[in-house]
C-alpha positions as CSV (number, residue, x, y, z in Angstrom):
1,M,-2.1,-1.6,18.3
2,S,-6.0,-1.9,18.7
3,A,-8.2,-5.1,18.7
4,F,-8.8,-4.2,15.0
5,P,-5.4,-3.7,13.7
6,V,-5.0,-1.3,10.9
7,T,-1.6,-0.6,8.8
8,I,-0.9,1.8,6.3
9,F,2.0,1.8,4.1
10,H,2.9,5.4,4.0
11,N,4.9,8.0,2.3
12,P,4.6,11.2,4.4
13,A,5.7,13.4,1.4
14,C,2.4,12.1,-0.3
15,G,-0.5,14.2,0.1
16,T,-2.9,11.3,-0.5
17,S,-1.1,9.3,1.9
18,R,-1.1,12.0,4.7
19,N,-5.0,12.3,3.8
20,A,-5.8,8.4,4.3
21,L,-3.7,8.5,7.7
22,A,-5.7,11.4,8.8
23,L,-9.0,9.6,7.7
24,I,-8.0,6.4,9.7
25,R,-7.0,8.4,12.9
26,A,-10.5,10.2,12.5
27,A,-12.1,7.2,12.6
28,G,-10.5,6.4,15.8
29,Y,-7.9,4.0,14.9
30,G,-4.1,4.0,15.9
31,P,-2.6,2.3,12.9
32,E,0.7,0.9,12.5
33,V,2.2,3.3,10.1
34,V,4.9,1.7,7.9
35,E,7.0,4.2,6.1
36,Y,7.8,1.9,3.3
37,L,10.6,4.0,1.6
38,K,12.8,4.0,4.7
39,A,11.8,0.4,5.9
40,G,11.6,-1.0,2.4
41,C,9.5,-4.1,1.5
42,T,10.6,-7.5,1.1
43,K,9.5,-9.5,-2.0
44,P,7.2,-11.9,0.4
45,R,5.6,-8.7,1.9
46,L,4.8,-7.4,-1.5
47,Q,3.5,-10.6,-2.7
48,E,1.1,-11.0,0.4
49,L,0.0,-7.3,-0.3
50,F,-0.7,-7.8,-3.8
51,Q,-2.6,-11.1,-3.0
52,R,-4.6,-9.4,-0.6
53,L,-5.4,-6.6,-3.2
54,G,-6.0,-9.0,-5.9
55,V,-3.7,-7.4,-8.3
56,K,-0.5,-8.0,-9.9
57,P,2.8,-6.1,-9.4
58,R,2.4,-4.0,-12.3
59,D,-1.0,-2.9,-11.4
60,L,0.6,-1.3,-8.5
61,M,3.8,-0.1,-10.0
62,R,4.0,3.6,-9.6
63,V,5.6,5.3,-12.6
64,R,5.5,9.1,-12.1
65,G,8.3,10.3,-9.9
66,T,10.2,7.0,-10.1
67,P,12.9,5.2,-12.2
68,A,10.2,2.9,-13.6
69,E,11.1,4.1,-17.3
70,E,14.9,4.2,-16.7
71,L,14.8,0.6,-15.5
72,G,12.7,-0.5,-18.5
73,L,9.7,-1.9,-16.3
74,R,7.1,-0.4,-18.5
75,A,7.5,-2.7,-21.4
76,P,4.9,-5.4,-21.8
77,D,7.1,-8.3,-21.9
78,V,8.6,-7.3,-18.1
79,S,7.7,-10.3,-15.8
80,D,6.0,-9.8,-12.5
81,D,9.3,-11.2,-10.6
82,A,11.3,-8.5,-12.3
83,I,8.9,-5.9,-11.3
84,L,8.6,-7.2,-7.8
85,A,12.5,-7.4,-7.8
86,A,12.7,-3.8,-8.7
87,M,10.2,-2.8,-6.1
88,E,12.3,-4.5,-3.4
89,Q,15.3,-2.5,-4.6
90,H,13.3,0.8,-5.1
91,P,10.5,0.9,-2.8
92,I,9.5,4.3,-4.6
93,L,8.1,2.1,-7.4
94,V,5.0,0.7,-5.0
95,E,2.0,2.8,-5.4
96,R,0.5,4.3,-2.3
97,P,-0.9,4.4,0.4
98,I,-1.9,0.9,1.0
99,V,-4.2,0.0,3.9
100,T,-4.8,-3.4,5.3
101,T,-7.0,-4.5,8.1
102,P,-8.2,-8.0,9.1
103,K,-11.3,-7.4,6.7
104,G,-9.1,-6.8,3.5
105,A,-6.8,-4.3,1.8
106,V,-7.2,-1.2,-0.2
107,L,-5.0,1.2,-2.5
108,A,-6.3,4.6,-0.9
109,R,-6.5,6.6,-4.1
110,P,-8.4,8.2,-3.6
111,A,-7.8,8.6,0.2
112,E,-11.5,8.1,0.9
113,R,-11.4,4.6,-0.3
114,V,-10.1,3.7,3.0
115,I,-13.5,4.8,4.9
116,A,-15.3,1.8,3.2
117,L,-12.5,-0.7,4.3
118,L,-12.8,0.8,8.0
119,E,-16.6,0.4,7.9
120,R,-16.3,-3.3,7.3
121,R,-15.4,-4.0,10.8
122,P,-17.2,-7.0,12.3
123,P,-19.4,-6.4,15.4
124,D,-16.7,-8.6,17.5
125,F,-14.1,-6.1,17.2
126,A,-14.0,-3.3,19.7
């Protein structure tokens, strides 16, 4: 891990995620790659990510290609806790890729959104 750590919550089957990872590497970073579909995400980790992103769970709930509809998660009265619990059980429900650095976090959709996050590197980081 570098002095300026970069983490990507990555799905290798997703083109946008692969593009974001390629942009990070092209910028000279050796990111921590979390294949969250394999590793899963705990409720506390999801809460931390959403807090850093300034969003609610519903804002980053992936619907396409997921069981969101079958689980009844699209109804407006479904609580954040219920969505978080479903995301913990079904990581595919989390939109990706999410990239974090010491300077912030971003949902890299489109992948180029990661560039601005990497450019915010403070001068004291090598």
